[in-house]
N, CA, C and O atoms as a GROMACS GRO file, in nm:
protein
  372
    1UNK      N    1   1.154  -2.541   2.212
    1UNK     CA    2   1.061  -2.426   2.225
    1UNK      C    3   1.123  -2.324   2.311
    1UNK      O    4   1.200  -2.359   2.400
    2UNK      N    5   1.097  -2.200   2.292
    2UNK     CA    6   1.152  -2.095   2.385
    2UNK      C    7   1.030  -2.032   2.453
    2UNK      O    8   0.915  -2.049   2.414
    3UNK      N    9   1.067  -1.957   2.559
    3UNK     CA   10   0.961  -1.895   2.641
    3UNK      C   11   0.882  -1.785   2.560
    3UNK      O   12   0.931  -1.726   2.464
    4UNK      N   13   0.761  -1.764   2.605
    4UNK     CA   14   0.684  -1.657   2.552
    4UNK      C   15   0.747  -1.528   2.577
    4UNK      O   16   0.839  -1.520   2.659
    5UNK      N   17   0.704  -1.422   2.511
    5UNK     CA   18   0.753  -1.285   2.533
    5UNK      C   19   0.897  -1.268   2.503
    5UNK      O   20   0.964  -1.183   2.562
    6UNK      N   21   0.949  -1.348   2.412
    6UNK     CA   22   1.088  -1.328   2.359
    6UNK      C   23   1.087  -1.205   2.265
    6UNK      O   24   0.987  -1.178   2.198
    7UNK      N   25   1.193  -1.136   2.262
    7UNK     CA   26   1.205  -1.019   2.173
    7UNK      C   27   1.343  -1.015   2.112
    7UNK      O   28   1.443  -1.008   2.184
    8UNK      N   29   1.352  -1.018   1.983
    8UNK     CA   30   1.482  -1.007   1.915
    8UNK      C   31   1.516  -0.865   1.895
    8UNK      O   32   1.428  -0.787   1.858
    9UNK      N   33   1.638  -0.824   1.918
    9UNK     CA   34   1.679  -0.680   1.896
    9UNK      C   35   1.694  -0.649   1.750
    9UNK      O   36   1.716  -0.738   1.668
   10UNK      N   37   1.682  -0.520   1.717
   10UNK     CA   38   1.709  -0.474   1.581
   10UNK      C   39   1.848  -0.525   1.539
   10UNK      O   40   1.944  -0.523   1.616
   11UNK      N   41   1.855  -0.570   1.412
   11UNK     CA   42   1.985  -0.620   1.361
   11UNK      C   43   1.986  -0.780   1.366
   11UNK      O   44   2.073  -0.841   1.303
   12UNK      N   45   1.895  -0.845   1.438
   12UNK     CA   46   1.887  -0.991   1.443
   12UNK      C   47   1.859  -1.044   1.303
   12UNK      O   48   1.787  -0.981   1.226
   13UNK      N   49   1.915  -1.155   1.272
   13UNK     CA   50   1.893  -1.221   1.142
   13UNK      C   51   1.865  -1.371   1.168
   13UNK      O   52   1.937  -1.436   1.245
   14UNK      N   53   1.761  -1.425   1.103
   14UNK     CA   54   1.728  -1.563   1.110
   14UNK      C   55   1.727  -1.618   0.969
   14UNK      O   56   1.660  -1.560   0.884
   15UNK      N   57   1.797  -1.724   0.940
   15UNK     CA   58   1.798  -1.779   0.808
   15UNK      C   59   1.746  -1.920   0.810
   15UNK      O   60   1.790  -2.002   0.891
   16UNK      N   61   1.654  -1.950   0.721
   16UNK     CA   62   1.599  -2.090   0.711
   16UNK      C   63   1.634  -2.141   0.568
   16UNK      O   64   1.612  -2.073   0.467
   17UNK      N   65   1.689  -2.259   0.566
   17UNK     CA   66   1.723  -2.326   0.443
   17UNK      C   67   1.610  -2.417   0.403
   17UNK      O   68   1.565  -2.496   0.485
   18UNK      N   69   1.562  -2.409   0.280
   18UNK     CA   70   1.459  -2.503   0.230
   18UNK      C   71   1.527  -2.603   0.138
   18UNK      O   72   1.579  -2.565   0.033
   19UNK      N   73   1.525  -2.726   0.175
   19UNK     CA   74   1.592  -2.830   0.102
   19UNK      C   75   1.491  -2.920   0.030
   19UNK      O   76   1.386  -2.951   0.087
   20UNK      N   77   1.519  -2.963  -0.090
   20UNK     CA   78   1.440  -3.058  -0.169
   20UNK      C   79   1.528  -3.171  -0.209
   20UNK      O   80   1.646  -3.176  -0.175
   21UNK      N   81   1.468  -3.264  -0.281
   21UNK     CA   82   1.547  -3.381  -0.333
   21UNK      C   83   1.571  -3.360  -0.478
   21UNK      O   84   1.490  -3.302  -0.550
   22UNK      N   85   1.686  -3.411  -0.520
   22UNK     CA   86   1.720  -3.415  -0.662
   22UNK      C   87   1.777  -3.554  -0.685
   22UNK      O   88   1.793  -3.633  -0.592
   23UNK      N   89   1.808  -3.585  -0.813
   23UNK     CA   90   1.868  -3.715  -0.839
   23UNK      C   91   2.009  -3.727  -0.784
   23UNK      O   92   2.064  -3.836  -0.773
   24UNK      N   93   2.066  -3.613  -0.748
   24UNK     CA   94   2.199  -3.613  -0.686
   24UNK      C   95   2.199  -3.608  -0.540
   24UNK      O   96   2.304  -3.607  -0.477
   25UNK      N   97   2.075  -3.606  -0.481
   25UNK     CA   98   2.066  -3.605  -0.335
   25UNK      C   99   1.999  -3.468  -0.290
   25UNK      O  100   1.939  -3.397  -0.371
   26UNK      N  101   2.014  -3.438  -0.165
   26UNK     CA  102   1.950  -3.313  -0.114
   26UNK      C  103   2.004  -3.192  -0.188
   26UNK      O  104   2.121  -3.186  -0.224
   27UNK      N  105   1.913  -3.093  -0.212
   27UNK     CA  106   1.954  -2.974  -0.282
   27UNK      C  107   1.885  -2.853  -0.217
   27UNK      O  108   1.765  -2.857  -0.188
   28UNK      N  109   1.961  -2.749  -0.194
   28UNK     CA  110   1.900  -2.627  -0.137
   28UNK      C  111   1.815  -2.558  -0.247
   28UNK      O  112   1.863  -2.525  -0.355
   29UNK      N  113   1.688  -2.539  -0.214
   29UNK     CA  114   1.599  -2.474  -0.311
   29UNK      C  115   1.599  -2.327  -0.297
   29UNK      O  116   1.602  -2.254  -0.396
   30UNK      N  117   1.596  -2.278  -0.174
   30UNK     CA  118   1.601  -2.137  -0.145
   30UNK      C  119   1.626  -2.114   0.003
   30UNK      O  120   1.618  -2.207   0.084
   31UNK      N  121   1.656  -1.990   0.038
   31UNK     CA  122   1.669  -1.948   0.174
   31UNK      C  123   1.568  -1.844   0.200
   31UNK      O  124   1.544  -1.757   0.116
   32UNK      N  125   1.502  -1.850   0.323
   32UNK     CA  126   1.414  -1.742   0.366
   32UNK      C  127   1.486  -1.679   0.482
   32UNK      O  128   1.543  -1.748   0.566
   33UNK      N  129   1.483  -1.549   0.487
   33UNK     CA  130   1.562  -1.474   0.583
   33UNK      C  131   1.465  -1.369   0.654
   33UNK      O  132   1.386  -1.301   0.588
   34UNK      N  133   1.475  -1.363   0.781
   34UNK     CA  134   1.401  -1.260   0.856
   34UNK      C  135   1.509  -1.172   0.920
   34UNK      O  136   1.599  -1.221   0.988
   35UNK      N  137   1.498  -1.044   0.897
   35UNK     CA  138   1.591  -0.942   0.950
   35UNK      C  139   1.514  -0.846   1.030
   35UNK      O  140   1.422  -0.785   0.977
   36UNK      N  141   1.546  -0.828   1.158
   36UNK     CA  142   1.478  -0.729   1.240
   36UNK      C  143   1.529  -0.593   1.211
   36UNK      O  144   1.648  -0.565   1.229
   37UNK      N  145   1.442  -0.506   1.166
   37UNK     CA  146   1.478  -0.370   1.123
   37UNK      C  147   1.448  -0.265   1.232
   37UNK      O  148   1.402  -0.301   1.341
   38UNK      N  149   1.472  -0.142   1.205
   38UNK     CA  150   1.452  -0.034   1.299
   38UNK      C  151   1.303  -0.020   1.330
   38UNK      O  152   1.217  -0.055   1.249
   39UNK      N  153   1.276   0.031   1.450
   39UNK     CA  154   1.137   0.053   1.495
   39UNK      C  155   1.060   0.137   1.395
   39UNK      O  156   1.106   0.243   1.351
   40UNK      N  157   0.938   0.086   1.358
   40UNK     CA  158   0.856   0.156   1.263
   40UNK      C  159   0.860   0.100   1.120
   40UNK      O  160   0.778   0.137   1.036
   41UNK      N  161   0.957   0.012   1.094
   41UNK     CA  162   0.972  -0.038   0.956
   41UNK      C  163   0.847  -0.117   0.911
   41UNK      O  164   0.795  -0.097   0.801
   42UNK      N  165   0.799  -0.212   1.002
   42UNK     CA  166   0.689  -0.294   0.967
   42UNK      C  167   0.616  -0.335   1.098
   42UNK      O  168   0.630  -0.449   1.143
   43UNK      N  169   0.539  -0.242   1.156
   43UNK     CA  170   0.476  -0.260   1.286
   43UNK      C  171   0.389  -0.386   1.293
   43UNK      O  172   0.378  -0.449   1.398
   44UNK      N  173   0.329  -0.421   1.182
   44UNK     CA  174   0.242  -0.539   1.183
   44UNK      C  175   0.309  -0.667   1.232
   44UNK      O  176   0.242  -0.753   1.290
   45UNK      N  177   0.440  -0.682   1.209
   45UNK     CA  178   0.516  -0.800   1.254
   45UNK      C  179   0.641  -0.753   1.331
   45UNK      O  180   0.750  -0.806   1.313
   46UNK      N  181   0.621  -0.654   1.413
   46UNK     CA  182   0.734  -0.604   1.494
   46UNK      C  183   0.863  -0.571   1.421
   46UNK      O  184   0.973  -0.593   1.471
   47UNK      N  185   0.846  -0.519   1.300
   47UNK     CA  186   0.961  -0.466   1.226
   47UNK      C  187   1.053  -0.567   1.164
   47UNK      O  188   1.171  -0.540   1.141
   48UNK      N  189   0.999  -0.685   1.136
   48UNK     CA  190   1.075  -0.787   1.060
   48UNK      C  191   1.064  -0.760   0.911
   48UNK      O  192   0.957  -0.729   0.859
   49UNK      N  193   1.178  -0.771   0.844
   49UNK     CA  194   1.183  -0.766   0.694
   49UNK      C  195   1.202  -0.911   0.653
   49UNK      O  196   1.278  -0.986   0.715
   50UNK      N  197   1.131  -0.950   0.549
   50UNK     CA  198   1.149  -1.089   0.499
   50UNK      C  199   1.212  -1.094   0.362
   50UNK      O  200   1.171  -1.021   0.272
   51UNK      N  201   1.307  -1.176   0.346
   51UNK     CA  202   1.378  -1.190   0.216
   51UNK      C  203   1.375  -1.333   0.173
   51UNK      O  204   1.372  -1.425   0.255
   52UNK      N  205   1.377  -1.349   0.043
   52UNK     CA  206   1.390  -1.487  -0.017
   52UNK      C  207   1.504  -1.481  -0.115
   52UNK      O  208   1.508  -1.396  -0.204
   53UNK      N  209   1.597  -1.574  -0.096
   53UNK     CA  210   1.721  -1.575  -0.174
   53UNK      C  211   1.730  -1.716  -0.247
   53UNK      O  212   1.695  -1.819  -0.188
   54UNK      N  213   1.774  -1.717  -0.371
   54UNK     CA  214   1.790  -1.840  -0.448
   54UNK      C  215   1.871  -1.942  -0.372
   54UNK      O  216   1.947  -1.908  -0.282
   55UNK      N  217   1.854  -2.069  -0.410
   55UNK     CA  218   1.921  -2.174  -0.346
   55UNK      C  219   2.076  -2.172  -0.358
   55UNK      O  220   2.145  -2.228  -0.273
   56UNK      N  221   2.125  -2.111  -0.458
   56UNK     CA  222   2.272  -2.097  -0.470
   56UNK      C  223   2.326  -1.972  -0.406
   56UNK      O  224   2.446  -1.946  -0.409
   57UNK      N  225   2.228  -1.890  -0.342
   57UNK     CA  226   2.265  -1.774  -0.272
   57UNK      C  227   2.312  -1.657  -0.358
   57UNK      O  228   2.377  -1.566  -0.306
   58UNK      N  229   2.283  -1.657  -0.481
   58UNK     CA  230   2.330  -1.545  -0.566
   58UNK      C  231   2.225  -1.445  -0.607
   58UNK      O  232   2.258  -1.338  -0.656
   59UNK      N  233   2.101  -1.479  -0.587
   59UNK     CA  234   1.996  -1.388  -0.636
   59UNK      C  235   1.892  -1.366  -0.524
   59UNK      O  236   1.846  -1.460  -0.459
   60UNK      N  237   1.858  -1.237  -0.503
   60UNK     CA  238   1.755  -1.201  -0.420
   60UNK      C  239   1.622  -1.214  -0.500
   60UNK      O  240   1.601  -1.145  -0.600
   61UNK      N  241   1.536  -1.301  -0.455
   61UNK     CA  242   1.413  -1.329  -0.527
   61UNK      C  243   1.310  -1.218  -0.492
   61UNK      O  244   1.246  -1.163  -0.581
   62UNK      N  245   1.296  -1.187  -0.360
   62UNK     CA  246   1.197  -1.086  -0.317
   62UNK      C  247   1.238  -1.037  -0.181
   62UNK      O  248   1.316  -1.105  -0.114
   63UNK      N  249   1.191  -0.924  -0.138
   63UNK     CA  250   1.225  -0.868  -0.009
   63UNK      C  251   1.126  -0.768   0.032
   63UNK      O  252   1.063  -0.703  -0.051
   64UNK      N  253   1.110  -0.755   0.160
   64UNK     CA  254   1.023  -0.649   0.214
   64UNK      C  255   0.915  -0.701   0.305
   64UNK      O  256   0.940  -0.791   0.386
   65UNK      N  257   0.796  -0.649   0.294
   65UNK     CA  258   0.681  -0.683   0.372
   65UNK      C  259   0.598  -0.782   0.290
   65UNK      O  260   0.498  -0.745   0.230
   66UNK      N  261   0.639  -0.907   0.288
   66UNK     CA  262   0.582  -1.010   0.202
   66UNK      C  263   0.454  -1.061   0.268
   66UNK      O  264   0.460  -1.131   0.369
   67UNK      N  265   0.340  -1.027   0.211
   67UNK     CA  266   0.207  -1.057   0.273
   67UNK      C  267   0.191  -1.214   0.294
   67UNK      O  268   0.144  -1.259   0.398
   68UNK      N  269   0.231  -1.292   0.194
   68UNK     CA  270   0.215  -1.437   0.204
   68UNK      C  271   0.291  -1.494   0.329
   68UNK      O  272   0.245  -1.590   0.390
   69UNK      N  273   0.400  -1.438   0.364
   69UNK     CA  274   0.480  -1.480   0.485
   69UNK      C  275   0.411  -1.418   0.613
   69UNK      O  276   0.390  -1.489   0.711
   70UNK      N  277   0.378  -1.292   0.609
   70UNK     CA  278   0.326  -1.224   0.718
   70UNK      C  279   0.193  -1.283   0.767
   70UNK      O  280   0.167  -1.286   0.887
   71UNK      N  281   0.113  -1.329   0.676
   71UNK     CA  282  -0.014  -1.384   0.703
   71UNK      C  283  -0.010  -1.495   0.806
   71UNK      O  284  -0.105  -1.514   0.883
   72UNK      N  285   0.102  -1.572   0.808
   72UNK     CA  286   0.121  -1.677   0.912
   72UNK      C  287   0.191  -1.625   1.030
   72UNK      O  288   0.149  -1.653   1.143
   73UNK      N  289   0.302  -1.547   1.011
   73UNK     CA  290   0.382  -1.498   1.116
   73UNK      C  291   0.308  -1.408   1.214
   73UNK      O  292   0.340  -1.407   1.333
   74UNK      N  293   0.211  -1.334   1.164
   74UNK     CA  294   0.132  -1.240   1.240
   74UNK      C  295   0.064  -1.309   1.360
   74UNK      O  296   0.032  -1.244   1.459
   75UNK      N  297   0.042  -1.439   1.350
   75UNK     CA  298  -0.026  -1.512   1.461
   75UNK      C  299   0.072  -1.553   1.577
   75UNK      O  300   0.030  -1.612   1.676
   76UNK      N  301   0.201  -1.520   1.562
   76UNK     CA  302   0.300  -1.558   1.662
   76UNK      C  303   0.358  -1.433   1.732
   76UNK      O  304   0.479  -1.426   1.753
   77UNK      N  305   0.274  -1.338   1.767
   77UNK     CA  306   0.329  -1.219   1.834
   77UNK      C  307   0.385  -1.253   1.971
   77UNK      O  308   0.467  -1.177   2.022
   78UNK      N  309   0.344  -1.364   2.034
   78UNK     CA  310   0.393  -1.400   2.161
   78UNK      C  311   0.541  -1.446   2.160
   78UNK      O  312   0.609  -1.447   2.262
   79UNK      N  313   0.588  -1.483   2.039
   79UNK     CA  314   0.733  -1.526   2.030
   79UNK      C  315   0.800  -1.440   1.924
   79UNK      O  316   0.882  -1.490   1.846
   80UNK      N  317   0.766  -1.313   1.920
   80UNK     CA  318   0.823  -1.210   1.833
   80UNK      C  319   0.811  -1.253   1.685
   80UNK      O  320   0.897  -1.223   1.602
   81UNK      N  321   0.700  -1.322   1.657
   81UNK     CA  322   0.665  -1.358   1.515
   81UNK      C  323   0.758  -1.463   1.460
   81UNK      O  324   0.767  -1.478   1.338
   82UNK      N  325   0.826  -1.536   1.544
   82UNK     CA  326   0.915  -1.646   1.504
   82UNK      C  327   0.844  -1.778   1.547
   82UNK      O  328   0.784  -1.784   1.654
   83UNK      N  329   0.851  -1.879   1.463
   83UNK     CA  330   0.777  -2.002   1.488
   83UNK      C  331   0.845  -2.100   1.572
   83UNK      O  332   0.776  -2.181   1.633
   84UNK      N  333   0.981  -2.101   1.582
   84UNK     CA  334   1.044  -2.205   1.663
   84UNK      C  335   1.169  -2.155   1.722
   84UNK      O  336   1.221  -2.051   1.682
   85UNK      N  337   1.221  -2.232   1.822
   85UNK     CA  338   1.350  -2.189   1.884
   85UNK      C  339   1.464  -2.206   1.794
   85UNK      O  340   1.470  -2.304   1.719
   86UNK      N  341   1.557  -2.115   1.799
   86UNK     CA  342   1.677  -2.127   1.722
   86UNK      C  343   1.795  -2.137   1.823
   86UNK      O  344   1.799  -2.071   1.926
   87UNK      N  345   1.887  -2.222   1.786
   87UNK     CA  346   2.000  -2.246   1.875
   87UNK      C  347   2.091  -2.127   1.887
   87UNK      O  348   2.123  -2.063   1.787
   88UNK      N  349   2.133  -2.098   2.008
   88UNK     CA  350   2.235  -1.993   2.030
   88UNK      C  351   2.368  -2.047   1.994
   88UNK      O  352   2.400  -2.163   2.020
   89UNK      N  353   2.450  -1.959   1.930
   89UNK     CA  354   2.583  -1.999   1.892
   89UNK      C  355   2.667  -2.026   2.018
   89UNK      O  356   2.652  -1.959   2.119
   90UNK      N  357   2.757  -2.129   2.008
   90UNK     CA  358   2.847  -2.154   2.114
   90UNK      C  359   2.971  -2.066   2.100
   90UNK      O  360   3.057  -2.067   2.188
   91UNK      N  361   2.980  -1.995   1.997
   91UNK     CA  362   3.087  -1.905   1.971
   91UNK      C  363   3.083  -1.789   2.069
   91UNK      O  364   2.974  -1.747   2.106
   92UNK      N  365   3.196  -1.735   2.115
   92UNK     CA  366   3.195  -1.621   2.209
   92UNK      C  367   3.149  -1.489   2.150
   92UNK      O  368   3.123  -1.395   2.225
   93UNK      N  369   3.138  -1.480   2.022
   93UNK     CA  370   3.094  -1.358   1.959
   93UNK      C  371   2.948  -1.350   1.958
   93UNK      O  372   2.892  -1.253   1.907
   0.00000   0.00000   0.00000
């Protein structure tokens, strides 16, 4: 968990992989992506854009101000509309 009042800067990207089971083992079903856009893009959720990409990463399924996603995320304004802590990269970049 991270502290309250966190704020991601414009340009931040969070990717979540949704995995399901298949007869061959775990399989990526899709990716959901949150990208922090410029101020004013989507004030309801502090300017996050939401994207859904196919499991093989080749097709954008939907993008924008997705109401079904925002309906849950809007309740997390204290953590910049993000539900859980994400690990910081150990890389120097």
